[in-house]
C-alpha positions as CSV (number, residue, x, y, z in Angstrom):
1,M,0.4,0.0,0.2
2,D,1.6,3.5,-1.0
3,W,0.9,5.5,2.0
4,E,0.2,9.3,2.1
5,L,0.8,10.5,5.6
6,V,-1.8,13.3,6.0
7,Q,-4.3,10.3,5.7
8,P,-4.6,9.8,9.6
9,L,-5.4,13.0,10.0
10,M,-7.9,13.2,7.4
11,H,-9.8,10.3,9.2
12,H,-9.6,11.5,12.5
13,A,-10.5,14.7,11.8
14,R,-13.9,13.2,9.9
15,Y,-14.4,10.1,12.6
16,S,-12.8,11.7,15.9
17,A,-13.3,15.6,15.1
18,D,-14.0,16.5,18.6
19,A,-11.0,14.7,20.5
20,I,-8.2,16.0,21.4
21,A,-5.5,15.7,19.1
22,T,-2.5,18.1,20.9
23,S,-1.8,19.2,24.4
24,F,0.9,21.8,25.2
25,E,1.5,24.2,28.1
26,G,-2.4,24.3,28.4
27,R,-3.7,24.8,24.6
28,R,-5.8,21.5,23.7
29,T,-6.4,21.3,19.8
30,S,-9.0,18.9,18.9
31,W,-8.4,16.9,15.3
32,R,-11.1,19.0,13.4
33,D,-9.1,22.2,14.6
34,L,-5.8,20.7,13.9
35,Q,-6.5,20.2,10.1
36,D,-8.0,23.3,9.8
37,R,-4.6,25.0,11.1
38,V,-2.4,22.6,9.1
39,A,-4.5,23.3,6.1
40,R,-4.3,27.0,6.2
41,L,-0.5,26.9,7.2
42,A,0.2,25.1,3.6
43,A,-1.8,27.5,2.0
44,A,0.6,30.2,3.5
45,L,3.3,27.9,2.3
46,A,2.0,27.3,-1.0
47,E,1.8,31.7,-1.4
48,L,5.4,31.8,0.2
49,G,6.5,30.0,-3.4
50,V,6.2,26.1,-1.4
51,A,6.1,23.6,-4.5
52,A,5.3,20.0,-4.4
53,G,8.7,18.1,-3.3
54,D,10.5,21.1,-1.6
55,R,11.9,21.0,1.8
56,V,10.8,23.0,4.6
57,G,13.2,22.9,7.6
58,I,12.2,23.0,11.1
59,L,14.2,24.5,14.0
60,A,12.1,24.8,17.5
61,D,12.2,22.9,21.1
62,N,9.2,19.9,21.3
63,S,5.8,22.0,20.9
64,D,2.5,21.5,19.4
65,Y,3.4,23.5,16.3
66,Y,6.1,21.4,15.3
67,L,4.2,18.5,15.1
68,E,1.4,21.2,13.3
69,S,4.4,22.3,10.4
70,M,5.4,18.6,9.6
71,L,2.0,18.2,8.6
72,A,1.2,21.3,7.1
73,T,5.0,20.9,5.1
74,W,3.2,17.2,4.0
75,W,-0.2,18.6,2.9
76,S,1.7,21.0,0.9
77,G,3.2,18.6,-1.2
78,A,7.1,19.2,0.2
79,A,9.1,17.7,2.3
80,I,10.4,18.2,6.1
81,N,13.8,19.3,7.3
82,L,14.1,18.7,11.2
83,I,17.2,21.0,12.3
84,N,18.9,19.5,14.9
85,I,18.7,22.4,18.0
86,R,22.3,21.5,19.4
87,W,23.8,22.4,16.1
88,S,25.7,25.1,15.5
89,A,24.8,28.3,13.0
90,A,27.4,26.5,10.2
91,E,26.3,23.1,11.0
92,I,23.0,23.9,10.4
93,A,23.4,26.6,7.2
94,F,25.2,23.4,5.6
95,S,22.1,21.2,5.5
96,L,19.8,24.0,5.0
97,D,22.3,24.5,1.6
98,D,23.2,20.5,1.0
99,C,19.1,20.0,0.2
100,D,17.7,23.6,-0.7
101,T,16.2,24.8,2.2
102,R,14.6,28.1,1.4
103,I,12.6,28.2,4.5
104,I,12.3,27.4,8.0
105,I,10.0,28.1,10.8
106,V,12.3,29.2,14.0
107,D,10.6,29.1,17.0
108,S,12.0,31.6,20.1
109,G,14.5,30.1,21.5
110,F,16.7,29.7,18.3
111,A,15.7,33.3,17.3
112,H,19.2,34.7,18.3
113,L,20.5,32.5,14.9
114,V,18.3,33.4,12.1
115,P,21.1,36.5,11.4
116,D,23.5,33.9,11.3
117,L,22.4,31.2,9.3
118,K,21.2,34.1,6.4
119,G,24.4,35.0,6.5
120,R,26.2,31.7,5.9
121,S,23.2,30.1,3.8
122,A,22.8,30.6,0.4
123,S,19.2,28.8,0.2
124,L,17.7,30.7,2.7
125,A,15.0,32.6,1.7
126,T,11.8,33.1,3.8
127,V,12.1,32.5,8.0
128,I,8.9,32.1,9.6
129,A,8.7,33.3,13.6
130,V,6.7,31.3,16.0
131,G,6.5,31.6,19.8
132,G,6.4,35.6,20.1
133,W,8.7,36.4,18.3
134,D,9.2,38.3,15.0
135,E,12.4,40.8,14.6
136,G,14.7,39.5,10.9
137,A,11.5,36.9,9.8
138,E,9.6,36.9,7.1
139,A,6.8,35.9,8.5
140,T,4.8,35.0,12.1
141,Y,3.8,31.5,12.0
142,E,-0.1,32.8,14.2
143,S,-0.5,35.1,11.3
144,L,0.3,33.0,8.4
145,I,-2.7,30.8,9.5
146,D,-5.3,33.7,10.7
147,R,-4.9,35.1,7.4
148,H,-5.4,32.2,4.9
149,A,-8.2,30.5,3.8
150,P,-7.3,26.3,4.4
151,A,-5.7,24.9,1.1
152,P,-6.9,21.7,-0.6
153,C,-4.7,18.7,-0.3
154,V,-1.6,18.5,-2.4
155,H,-1.4,14.9,-2.4
156,R,1.7,13.2,-2.5
157,E,2.6,9.5,-1.6
158,G,4.3,5.8,-1.5
159,A,7.7,6.8,-3.0
160,D,7.8,10.3,-2.9
161,L,9.9,12.0,-0.7
162,A,8.8,13.0,3.0
163,G,11.9,14.5,4.6
164,V,15.5,14.7,4.5
165,F,16.7,13.8,7.9
166,Y,20.3,14.6,8.7
167,T,22.7,12.1,10.9
168,G,26.0,12.4,11.3
169,G,28.3,15.6,11.6
170,T,30.6,14.5,14.6
171,T,33.6,13.6,12.2
172,G,32.5,15.3,8.8
173,F,29.4,16.8,7.6
174,P,26.3,15.8,8.0
175,K,24.5,12.9,5.7
176,G,21.0,14.1,4.8
177,V,18.4,10.6,4.5
178,M,16.3,10.3,2.3
179,L,13.3,8.7,3.7
180,S,9.4,8.6,1.8
181,H,5.7,8.3,2.9
182,T,5.3,5.0,2.8
183,M,8.9,4.4,4.4
184,L,7.1,6.7,7.6
185,A,4.3,4.6,7.3
186,N,5.2,1.1,7.2
187,N,7.9,1.9,10.1
188,T,5.0,3.3,12.4
189,L,2.8,0.6,11.7
190,I,5.1,-2.3,12.4
191,N,6.0,-0.7,15.9
192,L,2.4,-0.1,16.2
193,L,1.9,-4.1,16.3
194,E,4.9,-4.3,18.9
195,I,4.5,-1.4,21.1
196,P,0.1,-1.0,21.2
197,V,-0.5,2.2,21.5
198,D,-4.6,3.1,21.7
199,A,-6.4,6.0,20.9
200,D,-7.2,6.6,24.7
201,D,-3.4,6.7,25.7
202,V,-1.5,10.6,26.4
203,V,1.7,10.5,24.9
204,L,4.2,12.3,26.4
205,A,6.7,13.5,23.6
206,V,9.7,14.9,25.4
207,A,12.8,13.3,23.5
208,P,13.8,15.5,21.0
209,L,11.2,16.0,17.5
210,F,14.5,16.4,15.3
211,H,15.5,12.9,16.3
212,L,13.4,10.4,14.7
213,A,13.2,8.3,17.7
214,G,11.5,11.1,19.5
215,M,9.6,12.1,15.8
216,C,8.3,8.1,15.9
217,V,6.9,8.2,18.7
218,A,4.7,11.7,18.3
219,M,4.1,9.5,14.7
220,R,2.4,6.6,16.6
221,A,0.1,8.6,18.4
222,Y,-1.0,10.4,15.4
223,F,-1.4,7.8,13.5
224,R,-3.2,6.3,16.0
225,G,-5.6,8.8,17.4
226,A,-4.0,9.3,21.0
227,T,-3.2,12.8,22.5
228,C,0.0,13.7,22.0
229,T,1.3,15.7,24.8
230,F,4.5,17.7,24.6
231,L,7.4,19.0,27.0
232,R,9.9,21.5,25.4
233,T,13.3,19.6,26.5
234,F,13.8,17.0,29.4
235,E,14.0,18.1,32.9
236,E,12.7,16.1,35.6
237,R,10.6,18.1,37.8
238,A,9.5,19.5,34.2
239,F,8.6,15.6,33.2
240,I,7.0,14.8,36.4
241,D,4.4,17.6,36.7
242,V,3.8,17.5,33.2
243,A,3.0,13.5,33.2
244,E,1.0,13.5,35.8
245,R,-1.2,16.8,35.3
246,E,-1.6,14.9,31.6
247,G,-2.2,11.7,32.5
248,A,0.1,10.3,30.2
249,T,0.7,6.6,29.8
250,Y,3.4,6.0,27.5
251,T,6.5,7.7,26.7
252,L,10.2,7.1,25.1
253,L,13.1,8.1,27.1
254,V,16.7,8.0,25.9
255,P,19.2,6.3,29.1
256,V,20.5,9.5,30.3
257,M,17.1,10.8,31.1
258,L,16.1,7.2,32.6
259,Q,19.1,7.4,34.8
260,R,18.5,11.5,35.5
261,L,14.6,10.3,36.3
262,I,15.6,7.2,38.4
263,A,18.2,9.1,40.5
264,Y,15.5,11.7,40.9
265,E,15.5,11.9,45.1
266,E,11.6,12.9,45.3
267,D,9.2,9.8,45.4
268,I,7.8,9.6,42.0
269,T,5.8,7.0,41.6
270,G,2.7,8.7,42.8
271,A,3.3,11.1,40.1
272,L,3.4,8.5,37.3
273,A,0.6,6.6,38.4
274,K,-1.1,6.3,35.2
275,L,2.2,5.6,32.8
276,R,1.9,2.2,31.6
277,L,4.9,2.1,29.2
278,I,8.4,3.7,29.3
279,Q,10.4,2.7,25.9
280,Y,14.1,3.0,25.7
281,G,16.7,3.6,22.9
282,G,18.7,5.8,21.2
283,A,21.8,4.7,23.0
284,P,22.9,1.4,24.5
285,I,21.8,1.1,28.2
286,D,23.3,-1.0,31.4
287,E,21.3,-3.5,33.0
288,T,21.7,-2.0,36.3
289,L,20.2,0.8,35.2
290,L,17.0,-1.9,34.0
291,R,16.8,-2.8,36.8
292,S,16.5,0.4,39.3
293,I,13.8,1.4,37.1
294,I,12.3,-1.9,37.5
295,K,12.6,-1.6,40.9
296,R,11.6,1.9,41.5
297,L,8.5,1.7,38.7
298,P,7.2,-1.4,39.0
299,H,3.8,-0.6,38.0
300,V,5.2,0.6,34.3
301,S,6.1,-1.9,31.6
302,L,9.3,-1.4,29.5
303,V,10.1,-1.4,26.2
304,Q,13.2,-1.2,24.1
305,G,13.5,0.1,20.5
306,Y,16.8,-0.4,18.5
307,G,16.9,1.0,14.8
308,M,19.0,4.2,13.1
309,T,17.8,7.5,10.8
310,E,18.6,5.3,8.0
311,T,15.5,2.8,8.7
312,S,13.3,4.9,9.3
313,G,13.2,4.3,13.1
314,P,13.4,1.3,15.1
315,Y,13.0,-2.0,13.6
316,T,13.9,-4.7,16.7
317,V,12.0,-4.7,19.6
318,L,12.3,-5.5,23.1
319,P,8.8,-6.7,24.2
320,A,7.7,-6.2,27.6
321,W,7.4,-9.7,28.9
322,V,11.2,-9.3,28.6
323,H,11.6,-7.2,31.5
324,R,8.8,-8.8,33.7
325,D,9.9,-12.6,33.3
326,M,13.0,-12.6,35.9
327,D,14.3,-16.2,34.9
328,L,14.7,-15.2,30.8
329,A,16.4,-11.7,32.4
330,Q,18.9,-13.9,34.3
331,T,19.7,-15.1,31.2
332,G,20.6,-12.1,30.1
333,R,17.9,-11.2,27.8
334,L,18.0,-7.4,29.2
335,R,21.1,-6.8,27.5
336,S,19.3,-7.3,24.1
337,A,18.4,-5.6,21.3
338,G,14.9,-7.7,21.0
339,R,13.4,-9.7,17.5
340,P,12.9,-7.9,13.9
341,A,9.9,-6.3,13.8
342,V,7.1,-7.8,11.5
343,G,8.3,-7.3,7.6
344,V,12.0,-6.9,8.6
345,T,14.3,-9.5,7.9
346,L,17.6,-9.5,10.1
347,R,21.1,-10.9,9.0
348,L,24.6,-10.7,10.7
349,R,26.9,-10.0,7.7
350,R,30.7,-11.7,8.0
351,E,33.4,-9.6,6.4
352,D,32.9,-11.6,3.0
353,G,29.5,-10.9,3.0
354,S,28.4,-14.6,4.0
355,E,25.8,-14.4,7.0
356,A,27.7,-15.5,10.5
357,A,26.0,-18.4,12.1
358,I,24.0,-18.1,15.5
359,G,26.2,-16.7,18.0
360,E,28.7,-15.5,15.6
361,V,29.5,-11.4,15.8
362,G,28.9,-9.6,12.6
363,E,27.7,-6.3,11.1
364,V,23.6,-6.1,11.8
365,T,21.8,-5.7,8.5
366,C,18.5,-5.8,7.8
367,S,15.7,-5.4,4.8
368,G,12.5,-4.5,4.6
369,P,10.4,-1.3,3.6
370,I,11.9,0.6,5.5
371,V,15.2,1.1,4.6
372,M,15.9,4.1,3.3
373,A,15.9,5.3,-0.4
374,G,19.4,6.5,0.0
375,Y,21.9,9.6,1.7
376,W,20.7,13.3,-0.7
377,N,23.1,13.4,-3.2
378,Q,25.5,11.0,-1.9
379,P,25.1,8.0,-3.9
380,E,29.2,6.6,-2.9
381,A,28.3,7.2,0.5
382,S,24.7,5.4,-0.5
383,A,26.6,2.4,-2.0
384,E,28.5,1.4,1.1
385,V,25.7,1.2,2.8
386,L,23.3,-0.2,0.7
387,T,23.5,-3.2,-0.9
388,D,20.4,-5.3,-3.0
389,G,18.3,-3.5,-0.4
390,W,20.1,-4.7,2.5
391,M,21.2,-2.0,4.9
392,R,24.9,-2.5,6.8
393,S,23.9,-1.0,10.0
394,G,27.9,-0.6,11.3
395,D,27.2,-2.1,14.4
396,M,28.4,-5.4,15.5
397,G,26.1,-8.0,16.8
398,Y,25.0,-11.9,16.9
399,V,21.4,-13.3,17.3
400,D,21.1,-16.3,19.8
401,E,18.8,-19.5,18.9
402,D,15.7,-17.8,19.7
403,G,16.3,-14.3,17.5
404,F,17.3,-12.6,19.7
405,L,19.1,-9.6,19.0
406,F,23.2,-8.5,21.0
407,L,24.5,-5.9,20.2
408,V,28.5,-5.4,20.9
409,D,29.6,-2.9,19.5
410,R,30.0,-0.3,17.0
411,R,32.5,-1.5,14.1
412,K,34.3,1.6,14.5
413,D,34.2,1.3,18.6
414,M,36.2,-2.4,18.9
415,I,38.7,-2.6,20.0
416,V,41.6,-4.9,19.2
417,S,44.1,-5.3,21.5
418,G,47.0,-8.0,21.3
419,G,45.2,-9.2,18.4
420,E,42.0,-10.3,20.3
421,N,38.9,-8.2,19.2
422,V,37.1,-6.2,22.4
423,Y,33.6,-5.7,21.8
424,S,33.7,-2.3,24.5
425,A,29.3,-2.6,25.4
426,E,30.7,-6.1,27.1
427,V,33.3,-4.0,29.0
428,E,30.8,-1.2,30.1
429,N,28.1,-4.1,31.2
430,A,30.0,-5.5,33.5
431,L,31.8,-2.4,34.9
432,A,28.2,-1.6,35.5
433,K,27.1,-3.8,38.0
434,H,30.2,-2.6,40.7
435,P,28.2,-0.2,43.1
436,A,30.7,2.7,42.5
437,V,29.7,3.0,39.1
438,A,27.1,5.6,37.9
439,A,28.1,5.5,34.0
440,C,30.8,4.7,31.7
441,A,32.3,4.7,28.9
442,V,35.1,2.3,27.7
443,I,37.5,2.8,24.5
444,G,40.6,1.5,22.7
445,I,43.9,4.2,23.8
446,P,47.5,3.4,21.8
447,S,49.5,1.0,23.1
448,E,53.3,0.4,21.8
449,K,52.8,-3.4,23.5
450,W,49.1,-4.5,22.6
451,G,48.2,-1.9,19.6
452,E,45.6,-0.8,21.6
453,Q,44.1,-1.4,25.3
454,V,41.3,-1.2,26.9
455,H,40.4,2.0,28.5
456,A,37.9,3.2,31.0
457,V,36.0,6.2,31.5
458,V,34.0,6.4,35.0
459,V,31.4,8.1,36.7
460,P,31.0,7.4,40.4
461,H,28.1,7.3,42.6
462,P,28.5,11.3,45.0
463,G,30.2,9.4,48.2
464,S,31.1,6.1,46.6
465,T,34.7,5.2,46.3
466,A,36.2,2.9,43.8
467,D,40.2,2.5,42.6
468,P,41.2,0.9,39.1
469,R,42.9,-1.9,40.5
470,T,39.0,-2.9,42.7
471,L,37.4,-2.2,39.4
472,R,40.2,-4.1,37.1
473,E,39.3,-7.5,39.9
474,H,35.7,-6.7,39.8
475,C,35.3,-7.4,36.0
476,K,37.0,-10.3,36.0
477,Q,34.4,-11.8,38.0
478,H,32.2,-11.2,34.6
479,I,34.6,-11.1,31.3
480,A,38.2,-12.6,30.2
481,G,40.8,-11.6,31.6
482,Y,41.9,-9.3,28.2
483,K,38.9,-7.8,28.0
484,C,39.5,-6.0,31.4
485,P,39.8,-2.6,31.7
486,V,44.5,-1.8,31.5
487,S,43.6,1.8,32.9
488,V,41.0,4.1,34.1
489,E,39.9,7.7,34.5
490,F,37.3,9.2,36.2
491,R,35.1,11.7,35.4
492,E,31.9,14.0,37.2
493,E,30.0,13.1,33.8
494,L,30.6,11.8,30.4
495,P,29.7,14.0,27.2
496,Y,26.7,13.0,25.0
497,T,24.9,14.8,21.9
498,G,21.6,16.6,22.5
499,T,20.1,13.5,21.4
500,G,21.2,11.0,24.3
501,K,24.2,9.3,22.6
502,L,27.2,8.9,24.7
503,Q,30.3,11.1,22.2
504,K,33.2,8.2,22.2
505,N,34.6,10.4,19.8
506,V,35.4,13.5,21.9
507,L,37.0,10.4,24.4
508,R,39.2,8.9,22.2
509,E,40.1,12.5,20.5
510,P,42.8,13.1,23.3
511,F,44.4,10.1,22.8
512,W,44.6,9.5,19.2
513,R,45.1,13.1,17.9
514,E,49.0,12.1,16.9
515,R,48.1,8.8,15.4
516,D,46.8,7.6,12.2
517,R,43.7,6.0,13.3
518,G,41.0,7.9,12.5
519,I,38.3,8.4,15.7
520,G,35.3,8.4,14.4
């Protein structure tokens, strides 16, 4: 079936017109009113020169008008360019020019970037201000909606481009992932089969919407007709207050958010009484943290999603029943990324391209109706990861006899010490079991004797003490000696991206600065 991403809006506006589609900071919008605002904004975009197939950028924190802007872009026949809010003006300008984005919608928190963007970008022609500012903008969001009549939908569907999603950028220029209407719809639907969302759910969108993991959660609410409530950015007290006030039942949190929530000193059980499901993903998570969540929020089910921008979002799921079944959890299933969703084929690939055996480490690849069309204007980069419909992830892992996927490392993060492969995730899981370790990261650093040696960066729990020798001896109880950290350093915090991904390249850079090895 060729999907069109405005179809759910039309359906809900007709059959659930008065139901609440979105809520944000006290503002509630019905499906009927949401469609009206979307169609009016689409009319304004057309008047500003947006045509079918063009790109419209969105630079904003999470909000109801973020979803409106996405839907209006699709209603107008154009494609979205969701801009990473943590990027510099130079990086943003690159993404605008790379895919010729001429119009961007900018909320007040990023108004200060506009003069710099206009000076740097050759493509940018029109800035639409939203959130109560207008200086330097060509138009304001609400005035455009107020003065335009609803436009008829410009129907784009199937393989038509729905968005260019920029990924990477830490070790060079980011790449624009091209995703179609059908790809995004298929990913939403296969995840709804695995992660049921009901029309009476209240979905709390707190993970950044510019990141596909966060956007996918909002899309599940949108497709299902559930209410989606938004939190601009994650902060523990704000999350708890909004979840309690809105009666949130389902949300997605990346591991660093979960860590902060579980460490919150106040009792949160009552405030989160209606929360029935937390999905986690976006970055590796250790078993110790998972068990802490299960203990502190026993009424909440947990589910994990694993995927990437190039696959339109998650494509394997570790379901709630694994987290509840302690017998299975004791076998290590909590460390699994789950099994592929319906319609997705998973294959572990050896260096020669052949399929790895059960239990053998190989590169994770997948195929299915969710795999990207390619990178925008980068055919060589596309050919490197796409082969006959198969997407190479760059992640290393293995599957067990029941088809559960276990990730062991990124290919670029694998440590080769004395000819032995050491997977940092395995060492990190061992370290995380020590009661003094709040967070950790394991990297390879130069060694004259072994080529590389295992180095751990550890954030201790406040008031806890541990020394390198103690942690090494602790690891020996769980993993082979050659995998244990040779050196350990202690820090107050680890470097993360705005989407909660650990920046190991930042940790590696000082050690490899004068070496030949890349640090990506």
